[in-house]
N, C-alpha and C positions, 0 to 999 in steps of 0.2 A: 610186912614191908616197912621200911623206914619212913618216918614222917616226912623227911626232906629228901628229895631225889635230885642229884646234881644234873644240870642241863635239861631239866624236865621240859621247859618250853620248846627248846630246839628239837628234842626227841619227839615230842608230840607233833610238831610241824612236819618233821621228816617222815614220821610214820603215816600221818594223814595223807601226804602227797603220794607216798608209795602205794598206799591202799586205794586211793582214788584212781591211780593209773592201772593197778592190777585188777581191781574188782568193779571199778566204776564208782562215781560219786554217789549215786542213788543207793547202791547196794552196800555201802560202807557205813557202819554205825560208830557211835562214840565208843562203845565197848570194844569194837575191833581196833580202833585207833589206840586206845589206852593199852590194850593187850600187846599190840605190836611194839609199842614204846616201853613195854614192861613196867607200866604204871597202872594205877587204879583209875576208875571213872571219876572218883572224887577228886583226884589230882587234876584230871582233865578239866573239870568244872571250876577249878581254882583259876584257870587261865582263860577259858573260853565259855561262852554261853551255849554254843552248839557247834556242830562240825563245820558249818559254813564259816564261822568266824575264824577258824584256823587259817583260812586263806586271806583274811584281812587283818590279822594281827600285825601290829607295827604301823598301822595307818596313823594313829595318833602321834607316834614319835616322828613320823615323816612330816606331818602337819606342823608340829612344833619346830622342827629343823628349818622348814621353809619360812615360817613366820619369824623365827629368830633372824634369818637371813635378811628379811625385809627390814626389820628393826635396826639391824647393825650396818646396813648399806650406807655408803657415803651420801651426804646431803647434796653433793654436786651432781649426782646421777639423776637422770630422768626417771619418772615413775616406771616406764616400760623396762628400762635397764635394770632397775631395782628388782622387778618381778623376775626377769630372766636370770639374773645373778643368783637370786634366792632359790629358784627352781634348780639351777645348775649345781648348787651346793649339795643336792641330794645324789649326785652322780656316783660318788664312791660307795654309797650305801647299796645302790643297785648293782654296781660292778661286782661286788663280792657275792651276789646271789643271782647271777645271770641265768644259770641252768634252772634254778628254782623258779625264777620269774617267767621263763619261757613255758615251763610245764603248767604253772599257775594260770597263765594267760590262756592257754589252750582249754583248760577246764572251764574258766569263766565264759569263754566264747561259746562253749557247748551247752550252757545251762542258763535259762532265762532268769531264774531267781538270783543267780550269781552276778549276772550282768546288771540286774537291778541294784544289787548291793554295791557293785562297783560304781554305779552312777551316784548313789548316795554318798560314797566316799569322796568323789570329785566335787559334789555339791557342797559338802562340808569344807573341803579345801578352798573352794572359791569364796565361801563365806569368811573363812579365816584370813584369806588374802585381802578381801575387801576391808575387813576390820583393821588389819595391820597397815594398809595403805591410808585409811582414814586417820589413823594415829600419826602418820607422817604429814598430815595436812592436805592430802589429796582430796579434791572435791568429790562428793558422793557419786555423782554420775560418772565421772572419770574413773574413780576407784572401782565402781561396779563393772564398767566396760573392761578395764585392765584385769580384774580378777577372773572374769569369764574368758577373756582372751588368753590369759596365762594358763589356765587349766586346760584349755583346748590345745595350746602349744605343747604343754607338758604331755598330754595323752598322745598327740601326734608323734612327738619325739620318742615316746616310750615304745610305740608300735614299730617305728623305724629301728630302734635299738634292738628290739626282740628279734627282728628279721635280719639284722645286719651280719652277713657272713664274714665281714672283715673285723668284727668285734670292736668297733669304735665305741667310745663311751657315750653315755646319755647326754653329757654336756655338749658333745660334738653335734649330735642330732638335734638338740634344742637350738643351738646357734643356726643350724641349717634351716630349721623350720622358721625361725625368726627372720632370716635373710629372705626366704621365699615370701613370707608375709609382707615384708617391706617392699619387695619387688612388685608384688601384686597390687598393693595399695598405691605405689608410685605410678604403675601402669593405669590404674583406674583414674587417678588424679589427672594424668596426662590426657586420657580419653575424654574426661569431662571438659578440660580446657580446650581441646580440639573441637569438641561439640559446640561449646560456647562461641568459638571463633567462627565456625561454619554458620551458626545461627545468625551471628551479627552480619556476616557477609551476605547471607541470604536475605536478611531484612533490608540491607542497603540496596541490593539488586532489585528487590521488589519496589523500593522507594523510587529508584531511577525509572523503572518501567512505568510506574504511575505518573511520574512527571513528564516522561518522554514517550508517549504512546506511539 
């Protein structure tokens, strides 16, 4: 077999997903994946450390794309707007792989070790967002909050996108999630203000009762 095989990475990804669906994740071996892709196991290990990593290849490129979006965002934007725009920039990448993403997500949901690996991926993304926000001068505590909020919004939008029968893009669902978050925080703020007003009224009424028994 030739030393260099064209499209080896994509062939391995496609073969792995096919076999995970056909035989099950646990019953599929690295040898099976390499054989289905018409490649050697040696070629497989040039790209992946194990079969699990086939499902997470591309994570570093995604992280770099989002971090680059934070770095290049306009200085006039608020930190939250920066995070949302940077996350939305990944939408075209996912759009080209919608079917793959849906199948991948079903596999991850069915296996605890894959869910743990997915959590590690999002933890790394949050750390990268935090560092890039700090580079923009955002205070540590604020940057940490925004990084965690951003990754949560991203995951929420991703789940909506996976299930969307209308096939709207990830950017649409991200904006939808942000809008809902803003509505929720506005409602919480209004509730607190009403609570403070009622407390003040209650205190005044108690005062009057003490003065006028």
